[in-house]
C-alpha positions as CSV (number, residue, x, y, z in Angstrom):
1,M,-0.7,-12.1,-6.8
2,I,1.9,-11.7,-5.2
3,D,3.8,-14.3,-7.6
4,N,2.7,-11.5,-10.2
5,I,5.1,-8.8,-8.1
6,V,7.4,-11.4,-6.6
7,G,8.5,-12.1,-10.7
8,T,8.2,-8.7,-11.9
9,I,11.0,-7.0,-9.5
10,K,13.3,-9.5,-10.5
11,K,13.2,-8.8,-13.3
12,L,13.3,-5.3,-12.9
13,T,16.5,-6.4,-10.8
14,E,18.1,-8.9,-13.2
15,A,17.3,-5.2,-16.2
16,G,18.7,-3.5,-13.6
17,I,22.1,-5.6,-12.5
18,A,22.3,-5.7,-16.7
19,L,21.9,-1.9,-16.9
20,I,24.2,-2.1,-14.0
21,A,26.9,-4.4,-16.3
22,L,26.3,-2.6,-19.7
23,A,27.3,1.5,-17.9
24,I,30.5,-0.5,-16.5
25,V,31.5,-1.5,-20.3
26,L,30.6,1.4,-22.1
27,E,32.7,3.7,-19.2
28,V,36.1,0.3,-20.1
29,I,35.6,1.2,-23.4
30,F,34.9,4.7,-24.2
31,G,36.4,6.3,-20.4
32,A,34.8,8.6,-18.3
33,N,32.7,10.4,-20.4
34,V,30.1,8.4,-22.1
35,A,27.0,10.8,-23.1
36,F,24.3,9.2,-21.2
37,V,25.4,6.9,-17.9
38,G,26.6,10.3,-16.9
39,V,27.9,9.0,-13.2
40,G,30.9,7.5,-13.1
41,V,29.6,3.8,-12.2
42,V,32.5,2.5,-12.1
43,E,33.5,4.5,-9.5
44,N,30.8,4.7,-7.4
45,V,31.0,0.6,-7.8
46,L,34.1,0.3,-6.5
47,S,33.4,2.8,-2.9
48,I,31.2,0.7,-2.6
49,V,33.1,-2.7,-2.8
50,G,35.8,-0.5,-1.1
51,T,33.2,0.7,2.1
52,L,32.2,-3.3,2.7
53,G,36.0,-4.7,2.4
54,S,36.3,-1.9,5.6
55,E,34.2,-3.3,7.2
56,G,35.1,-6.2,8.2
57,L,33.3,-9.6,9.3
58,V,30.1,-7.0,9.1
59,G,31.0,-6.0,5.8
60,L,30.9,-9.8,5.1
61,A,28.2,-10.8,6.2
62,S,26.4,-8.2,3.7
63,I,28.3,-9.4,1.1
64,A,26.9,-12.9,2.1
65,V,23.6,-11.4,2.7
66,I,23.3,-9.9,-1.0
67,Y,24.5,-12.5,-2.5
68,A,22.0,-15.5,-1.1
69,L,19.0,-12.8,-1.7
70,F,20.8,-12.4,-5.8
71,N,20.3,-16.2,-5.8
72,R,17.4,-17.1,-4.1
C-alpha cells in the first residue's frame, strides 16, 4: 500500500519536473508570453536560485537535501 503511494508520488514529481522543463523551453523559444503557461517560469526559477545562492551555507545545504531527495 505504502509502496503504491510512494510510487505515485515519484511519478507525479517526475511529471511536474518534466512540465517545468517544458515550460522553460517554451518560454525560451517563444518569449515570456507563452499562452498556456501564464507565468514567468524562468523568472521564478532564477528567483529561487538567487535566494538559495544568497543564503550561503544554508542555501548550499538545502540544495544538497533537495538533490538527495530527488535521487532516492
